[in-house]
Phi, psi and omega in degrees: 000139182284164175242109182274134179301153180302322180250126184238086182287140174251117181265105185266117185300334182294347181272358187231142182273337181223160175297323179300318179296318180297315182292322178296319177299314178300319179298322178293320177299317180295320177298333178276001175113359182286139181242001179214139176225141169256131176263123181235128178216108184264009185289334183085358179275097187296323180299314180293318180302315182292320178300312182293318181296316180295323179291321175300314180298317182294320188273323187231356188291344181284333185247350189229138176284131183244127180247130178267129176282126171076314196262099178295325181296316180288332174302315180291314184296321182273353179075032179284170187263354181179176182228142171242124183244153178260181181292335182260006180264190177303151178297153179306320182289329175294317178296317180300323178296333180277314189270346179085181189279343191265334179281152179288146176229120176245151182227133176281136176226154186227357180201168184302321180299317179292325177297314179300317181294314181293331180295335181275356182265181178273013177303140179277329177211160178241137171263139181234131178171181000284134178290317176236172178296145186223152178251004185276352177234142181290323181231074183291155173287165179301142179297134180268333179072172180293324180293319176296322176298317178299318181294319182287335175300329181286348188265352184206151172260355178294151176302141180248129174251114179275143181216153175111101175069021183274130182231176177297334181286326186248359186298319182298322180293331179290318176296318179298331180280355174126354179287148175268341186203156175240129176267132187224138172242290192298318187280008171249359191289328179258129181050065190301323181296311180296319181297316179298316179301320180291323175301314181296324178296322179290322190274339186268000000 
């Protein structure tokens, strides 16, 4: 079974105007102690996605695990270490067939039924959320809350990555409720190195 880092930053390309800015942000997170990053780009511009992914791999990929959101094909082309898929993406087993047995595979889940289903797949870890209300998605799923997270923790032994509205103020309560890791976007956006360091102080 894999060991997911306590802090799981999601680097959202929509927050940056240039590839250089995105890579610099990733570098600051790594300087703050992060050892894994997920690259997320929902624009649909494959050329830009591949450019950014390859630059991330070139600049930080030797020291940091890189997870591609959604796109198993781009994970392979860019040399990333894994893929994270949603409920509306390819099935976990289809993704596994593309990326092979050694790369990490994560799956987003939002309710107990989805957790049970994902638990039966070859996914290495499950993401659960949104734990709290979030502004990072236009149409978020219903909030599961800490109690929902506790219930879903009972349904799987796979590592759980909690996501959705997680900040330095509430991160410890999420780990206490059963998550192995917290995925964060917004609360790392300002002064990412300092923010990451503060997350680790809270979580350890």
